[in-house]
C-alpha positions in Angstrom: -154.9 89.3 -109.9 -154.0 92.8 -110.9 -150.6 92.9 -109.2 -147.6 94.1 -111.0 -146.2 90.6 -111.2 -149.1 89.0 -113.0 -147.9 87.0 -116.0 -149.6 84.8 -118.7 -147.9 81.9 -120.5 -148.7 81.1 -124.1 -147.7 77.7 -125.6 -147.5 77.3 -129.3 -147.3 73.7 -130.3 -146.1 73.9 -133.9 -145.2 71.3 -136.6 -141.4 71.7 -136.3 -141.0 73.4 -132.9 -142.7 74.3 -129.7 -142.6 77.9 -128.6 -143.4 79.5 -125.3 -143.8 83.1 -124.4 -144.6 84.9 -121.1 -146.4 88.3 -121.4 -147.3 90.8 -118.7 -150.5 92.8 -118.2 -149.6 95.2 -121.0 -148.9 92.2 -123.2 -145.2 93.1 -123.4 -143.2 89.9 -124.0 -141.1 89.2 -120.9 -139.4 86.0 -122.0 -139.7 83.4 -124.8 -138.0 80.2 -125.9 -138.3 77.7 -128.7 -137.3 74.0 -129.0 -137.2 72.4 -132.5 -138.0 68.8 -133.3 -138.3 66.7 -136.4 -141.2 64.6 -137.7 -141.0 60.9 -138.3 -141.7 59.3 -141.7 -141.9 55.6 -141.1 -143.3 55.1 -144.6 -143.2 57.4 -147.7 -145.9 60.1 -147.3 -146.4 59.5 -143.6 -145.9 62.3 -141.1 -145.9 61.3 -137.4 -144.3 62.2 -134.1 -144.1 60.6 -130.6 -146.2 62.9 -128.4 -143.6 62.6 -125.7 -141.3 64.7 -127.8 -143.8 67.5 -127.5 -143.8 67.1 -123.7 -140.0 67.0 -123.6 -139.8 70.1 -125.8 -142.2 71.9 -123.4 -140.1 71.0 -120.4 -136.9 72.1 -122.1 -138.5 75.4 -123.3 -139.8 76.3 -119.9 -136.4 75.6 -118.4 -135.1 78.5 -120.6 -137.5 80.9 -119.1 -136.4 82.9 -116.0 -137.7 81.3 -112.8 -139.0 84.7 -111.5 -141.2 85.0 -114.6 -142.5 81.4 -114.4 -143.4 81.9 -110.7 -145.7 84.9 -111.6 -147.7 83.0 -114.3 -151.4 83.0 -113.4 -152.9 81.3 -116.5 -151.8 79.3 -119.6 -153.2 79.3 -123.1 -152.6 77.0 -126.0 -152.0 77.4 -129.7 -151.7 74.3 -131.8 -150.8 73.1 -135.3 -154.1 72.3 -137.0 -155.6 69.2 -138.7 -153.5 66.5 -137.1 -154.8 64.0 -134.5 -153.8 62.1 -131.3 -155.6 58.9 -130.5 -155.7 58.2 -126.8 -157.1 56.0 -124.1 -159.5 57.2 -121.4 -156.6 58.8 -119.4 -155.3 60.7 -122.3 -152.3 58.4 -123.0 -151.4 58.3 -126.7 -152.0 54.9 -128.3 -149.8 55.5 -131.2 -147.7 58.4 -132.6 -149.7 61.6 -133.5 -150.6 61.8 -137.2 -149.9 65.3 -138.6 -151.1 67.6 -141.4 -148.3 66.9 -143.9 -149.3 63.2 -143.9 -150.7 62.0 -147.3 -151.5 58.3 -146.5 -155.3 59.0 -146.7 -155.2 60.6 -150.2 -157.0 57.7 -151.8 -159.9 58.1 -149.3 -160.9 61.7 -150.1 -163.8 60.5 -152.3 -165.6 60.1 -149.0 -165.8 63.9 -149.0 -167.5 64.6 -152.4 -166.6 67.9 -154.0 -167.6 69.6 -157.2 -168.0 73.1 -158.7 -171.8 72.8 -158.3 -171.6 71.4 -154.8 -168.3 72.4 -153.1 -167.2 71.1 -149.8 -167.9 73.5 -146.8 -164.1 73.7 -146.6 -161.3 72.1 -148.7 -160.4 68.6 -147.5 -156.8 67.6 -147.4 -155.5 64.1 -146.6 -153.6 65.3 -143.5 -156.8 66.4 -141.8 -158.1 64.5 -138.8 -161.1 63.2 -140.7 -159.2 61.4 -143.5 -156.5 60.2 -141.1 -159.0 58.7 -138.7 -160.9 57.1 -141.5 -157.6 55.5 -142.7 -156.8 54.3 -139.2 -160.1 52.5 -138.8 -159.4 50.6 -142.0 -155.8 49.8 -141.3 -155.2 49.8 -137.5 -158.4 48.2 -136.2 -156.9 47.1 -132.9 -155.7 50.7 -132.0 -159.1 52.1 -133.1 -161.0 49.7 -130.9 -158.9 50.7 -127.9 -159.3 54.4 -128.4 -161.5 56.6 -126.2 -160.5 60.0 -127.6 -159.3 61.6 -130.9 -157.7 64.8 -129.7 -156.2 67.7 -131.6 -152.5 68.2 -130.8 -152.9 71.2 -128.5 -155.8 69.5 -126.7 -153.6 66.5 -126.0 -151.0 68.8 -124.5 -153.6 70.6 -122.3 -154.9 67.2 -121.1 -151.4 66.3 -120.1 -150.9 69.6 -118.2 -154.2 69.1 -116.4 -153.4 65.6 -115.3 -156.2 64.1 -117.4 -158.9 65.9 -115.4 -162.3 65.4 -116.9 -162.8 69.1 -117.6 -159.7 69.1 -119.8 -161.2 66.7 -122.4 -162.7 69.4 -124.6 -162.2 70.9 -128.1 -162.7 74.4 -129.5 -164.6 75.4 -132.6 -161.5 76.9 -134.3 -159.7 73.5 -134.3 -162.8 71.4 -134.8 -164.0 73.1 -137.9 -160.6 72.2 -139.6 -160.9 68.5 -139.1 -163.2 67.8 -142.1 -165.6 66.3 -139.5 -167.5 69.4 -138.5 -169.7 72.1 -140.0 -168.0 75.5 -140.7 -169.2 76.8 -137.4 -167.2 74.0 -135.6 -170.1 71.8 -134.5 -169.3 68.1 -135.0 -171.1 66.7 -138.0 -172.5 63.6 -136.3 -174.1 62.3 -139.5 -170.8 62.4 -141.4 -168.9 60.9 -138.5 -171.3 58.0 -138.4 -171.3 57.6 -142.2 -167.5 57.2 -142.0 -167.8 54.6 -139.3 -166.0 56.6 -136.7 -167.1 56.4 -133.0 -168.9 59.7 -132.1 -167.5 59.4 -128.5 -164.0 60.0 -129.8 -164.8 63.7 -130.3 -164.6 66.0 -127.3 -167.4 68.4 -126.4 -166.9 72.0 -127.7 -166.3 75.0 -125.6 -165.0 78.5 -126.5 -161.3 79.0 -127.0 -161.2 81.4 -124.0 -163.0 79.0 -121.6 -161.2 77.6 -118.6 -160.6 73.9 -119.1 -158.9 72.5 -116.1 -155.9 73.7 -114.0 -152.2 72.8 -113.9 -151.7 69.6 -112.0 -149.0 69.4 -109.4 -146.9 66.9 -111.4 -146.8 69.1 -114.5 -146.2 72.2 -112.4 -143.1 70.7 -110.9 -141.8 69.6 -114.3 -142.3 73.1 -115.8 -141.4 75.2 -112.8 -144.8 76.8 -112.7 -147.4 77.4 -109.9 -149.8 74.5 -109.5 -153.5 75.2 -109.9 -153.2 78.0 -112.5 -156.1 78.1 -115.0 -155.7 76.4 -118.4 -157.5 78.1 -121.3 -159.0 75.8 -123.9 -156.9 77.5 -126.6 -157.2 77.6 -130.4 -155.5 76.6 -133.7 -152.3 78.3 -134.5 -153.7 80.5 -137.3 -156.6 81.9 -135.3 -154.2 82.4 -132.3 -151.7 84.2 -134.6 -154.5 86.4 -135.8 -155.6 87.2 -132.3 -152.0 87.9 -131.2 -151.5 90.1 -134.2 -154.4 92.4 -133.3 -156.9 91.3 -136.0 -160.2 92.2 -134.5 -162.3 94.4 -136.9 -164.3 93.1 -139.8 -162.0 92.9 -142.9 -158.7 93.0 -141.0 -156.2 91.0 -143.0 -152.9 89.3 -142.2 -150.2 87.9 -144.5 -147.9 85.3 -143.0 -145.0 84.0 -144.9 -142.8 81.0 -143.9 -142.5 77.6 -145.5 -146.0 78.3 -147.0 -148.1 81.4 -147.0 -151.4 82.3 -145.5 -153.7 85.3 -146.0 -156.3 85.6 -143.3 -159.2 88.0 -143.4 -161.4 88.4 -140.3 -165.2 88.5 -140.5 -168.0 89.1 -138.0 -170.4 86.9 -140.0 -169.8 83.5 -141.7 -167.9 84.2 -144.9 -169.4 82.8 -148.2 -168.2 79.5 -149.4 -165.6 79.8 -152.2 -163.9 76.8 -153.7 -160.2 76.7 -152.8 -160.6 78.9 -149.7 -161.1 78.0 -146.1 -163.6 79.6 -143.7 -163.1 78.8 -140.1 -164.0 80.0 -136.6 -161.7 82.5 -135.0 -160.3 82.4 -131.5 -162.5 85.2 -130.4 -165.8 83.6 -131.5 -166.0 85.2 -135.0 -164.9 84.0 -138.3 -162.0 84.2 -140.8 -161.6 83.4 -144.4 -158.2 82.0 -145.4 -156.1 81.4 -148.6 -153.4 78.8 -147.8 -150.6 78.7 -150.3 -148.1 75.8 -149.9 -145.1 77.1 -151.8 -143.5 80.2 -150.4 -140.3 79.7 -148.5 -140.1 76.1 -149.6 -140.1 77.2 -153.3 -137.6 80.0 -152.7 -135.3 77.7 -150.8 -135.4 75.2 -153.6 -134.6 77.8 -156.2 -131.8 79.2 -154.1 -130.4 75.7 -153.7 -130.6 74.9 -157.4 -128.7 78.1 -158.2 -126.1 77.4 -155.5 -126.2 80.8 -153.7 -126.5 81.9 -150.1 -129.5 83.9 -149.1 -127.6 87.2 -149.1 -126.4 86.4 -152.6 -129.9 85.4 -153.7 -131.4 88.7 -152.6 -128.6 90.8 -154.0 -128.5 89.1 -157.4 -132.3 88.9 -157.7 -133.1 92.6 -157.0 -130.1 93.9 -158.9 -131.2 92.0 -162.1 -133.7 93.5 -164.4 -136.8 91.4 -164.5 -137.2 89.3 -167.6 -140.3 89.8 -169.8 -140.1 86.2 -171.1 -139.0 84.2 -168.1 -141.6 82.9 -165.5 -141.3 80.7 -162.5 -144.2 78.6 -161.3 -143.6 77.8 -157.6 -146.0 74.9 -157.4 -143.3 72.3 -156.4 -145.6 70.4 -154.0 -149.0 70.9 -155.5 -151.2 73.8 -154.3 -154.1 74.4 -152.1 -155.5 78.0 -152.5 -156.9 78.9 -154.8 -156.4 76.0 -157.2 -157.0 72.9 -155.1 -154.5 71.2 -157.3 -152.3 68.6 -155.5 -150.8 67.5 -158.9 -149.5 71.0 -159.7 -145.9 71.3 -160.6 -143.6 74.1 -161.4 -140.2 75.4 -162.4 -138.8 78.0 -164.8 -140.4 78.5 -168.2 -139.1 80.8 -171.0 -135.5 80.7 -170.0 -132.8 81.9 -172.5 -129.1 81.4 -172.7 -128.5 85.0 -171.6 -130.5 84.6 -168.4 -128.2 85.0 -165.4 -128.5 83.5 -161.9 -129.9 86.8 -160.7 -132.6 86.9 -163.5 -133.6 83.3 -162.5 -133.8 84.2 -158.8 -135.8 87.3 -159.5 -138.3 85.2 -161.5 -138.6 82.9 -158.5 -139.4 85.8 -156.1 -142.0 87.1 -158.6 -143.5 83.7 -159.1 -144.0 83.2 -155.3 -145.5 86.7 -155.1 -147.8 85.9 -158.0 -149.0 82.7 -156.3 -149.9 84.8 -153.2 -151.7 87.3 -155.4 -153.9 84.5 -156.8 -154.9 83.6 -153.3 -155.6 87.2 -152.3 -157.7 87.8 -155.4 -159.8 84.7 -154.5 -160.4 86.3 -151.1 -161.3 89.6 -152.8 -163.8 87.7 -154.9 -161.9 88.4 -158.1 -161.1 85.5 -160.4 -157.3 85.4 -160.9 -157.6 85.9 -164.7 -159.9 88.9 -164.2 -157.5 90.5 -161.7 -154.4 89.9 -163.8 -154.9 92.9 -166.0 -153.8 95.7 -163.7 -151.9 95.1 -160.5 -153.0 97.4 -157.7 -156.4 97.8 -159.3 -157.7 94.9 -161.2 -161.4 94.0 -161.5 -163.7 95.5 -158.9 -163.4 93.3 -155.8 -166.3 92.1 -153.7 -164.1 92.6 -150.6 -161.5 95.3 -151.0 -158.3 94.4 -149.2 -155.9 97.3 -149.4 -153.9 96.8 -146.2 -152.2 93.6 -145.0 -150.6 93.2 -141.7 -147.3 91.3 -142.3 -145.8 88.5 -140.1 -143.5 85.6 -140.6 -139.8 85.0 -141.0 -140.1 84.8 -144.8 -140.8 88.5 -145.3 -138.1 90.6 -143.5 -136.1 91.7 -146.5 -137.1 95.3 -147.6 -136.9 94.7 -151.4 -138.9 91.5 -151.1 -141.5 93.3 -149.1 -141.7 96.0 -151.7 -142.2 93.4 -154.5 -145.0 91.8 -152.4 -146.7 95.1 -152.0 -146.5 95.9 -155.7 -147.8 92.5 -156.7 -150.5 92.3 -154.1 -151.7 95.8 -154.6 -151.8 96.4 -150.9 -150.0 98.4 -148.2 -147.9 96.2 -145.9 -147.7 97.0 -142.2 -145.2 94.8 -140.3 -146.3 93.6 -136.8 -144.1 94.2 -133.9 -144.8 90.8 -132.5 -142.3 88.0 -133.1 -144.4 85.3 -131.4 -147.9 86.1 -132.5 -149.4 82.6 -132.0 -148.0 82.3 -128.5 -149.1 85.8 -127.7 -152.6 85.0 -128.8 -152.5 81.9 -126.6 -151.4 83.9 -123.6 -154.3 86.3 -124.3 -156.7 83.4 -124.1 -155.2 82.4 -120.8 -155.8 85.9 -119.5 -159.4 85.8 -120.5 -159.9 82.4 -119.1 -158.8 83.4 -115.6 -160.9 86.6 -115.7 -158.0 89.1 -116.1 -159.4 90.5 -119.4 -162.7 90.4 -121.2 -162.6 89.4 -124.9 -163.9 92.9 -125.9 -160.9 94.5 -124.2 -158.3 92.9 -126.4 -158.5 95.3 -129.3 -156.8 97.9 -127.2 -153.9 95.6 -126.6 -153.0 95.1 -130.3 -149.3 95.1 -131.1 -147.7 98.1 -132.8 -147.3 98.0 -136.6 -144.8 99.8 -138.9 -145.7 100.6 -142.5 -143.0 98.9 -144.6 -144.2 99.1 -148.2 -146.7 101.0 -150.3 -147.9 99.4 -153.6 -146.7 101.0 -156.9 -148.4 100.7 -160.2 -146.3 98.7 -162.7 -147.8 97.8 -166.1 -144.9 95.4 -167.0 -145.3 93.6 -163.7 -149.0 93.2 -164.4 -148.3 91.7 -167.8 -145.9 89.2 -166.2 -148.7 88.3 -163.7 -151.1 87.7 -166.5 -148.6 85.5 -168.2 -148.1 83.6 -165.0 -151.8 82.9 -164.7 -152.0 81.8 -168.3 -149.0 79.5 -168.0 -150.4 77.8 -164.9 -153.6 77.1 -166.7 -151.6 75.5 -169.6 -149.2 73.5 -167.5 -151.8 72.1 -165.1 -153.2 70.0 -168.0 -149.7 68.3 -168.4 -149.8 67.0 -164.9 -153.5 66.3 -164.4 -154.1 62.7 -163.2 -155.3 60.4 -166.0 -159.1 59.8 -165.8 
């Protein structure tokens, strides 16, 4: 097992693409490939996909990996998009398309998960989580529900497929289970809640650690993927905890900022984080915990602003960072509601305070600042600082409960140097870019290496990827004033779009 040709394969089953990466014993990436796919929206607000498209994407992605690298694979780990669900028969065959996290069909059913300031939910519940989706399905697709034997998370369905539906593959891990809205924060299934909702308890697979072996690669799948039959399959974890593991987050208080379509700030914790409304607290892939602020409007808001202003990305950056920031203009990026820290699905946004003299560059600069301010509000919630209290002095603010002064940086939405500097200034934190383009797949491969006995979990800290400091925060009183105005404007605007009682 310690030979020079030992390789580990990580599979990252994402919402819009499937990525694979092969790493060696030093965790150097030897090969990687990605296959995109699109979701199906058979009705407004629905988000589904035929699971065979995942399988086809995996086959095509593996075909792009060198045969010599595939032949040396000794274990496979899985990273998967969280919250969605695949309903299957006893053999793991899907009974309908998978329902995914962007799905909103169950929005009207969220009252089954009571929430209030006095008695907050253990974790925020969204309509695209497995719990609300399955609750909707039992009410609207009774025949399918009656035929179902399993309700699997996306990556668990894929592992079952690779294992040839072997009994030991029908498991779940705490990092995925705790994000279904059907489990306690520690990942244990909430049987009382499941029964209250009228869901069959037998749908939910037994829990095992993310690094546990859960079957082996069956001959049929091995032939399709060009991999050795019989290699160990690790249980795997959700994509966020896999990305944290692959990014080298191990110590208590390590923090990671990921920017893409949305934005996530993850802070690791040895012990269970306190419950805070608007924040998530889930189990990590290594058995610990993490707290997370999840912001919906990062790349999606910047892309919308760029499109409205009719400029290419290169023009958007040049115009925005050449223009002086306006002291009257603000951009609220909440174009699709918001999760952290506001829990406000009705939130809406746009430019406020525009004047006739404002150029395209000034408008685009305000868009970048607005997105950065939304991320700062989530970070302040993780720090234990109310947004309004932290708005007075960027870089210092009110005394935080959990100082977060360094953020590891990942994601394709944060590669431009001037944008990184603005993020550092707004967040009041040093940014260290991670030298790891496929962090979730890397984390999945790590879990495979642990599952087959090549590594122990406590050895992984020494294998963290290198980082490069890319931005140091600078004090800026005018920027702090604009953030304070941003927070004030959001509070005023949210009353315009609040649902009628």
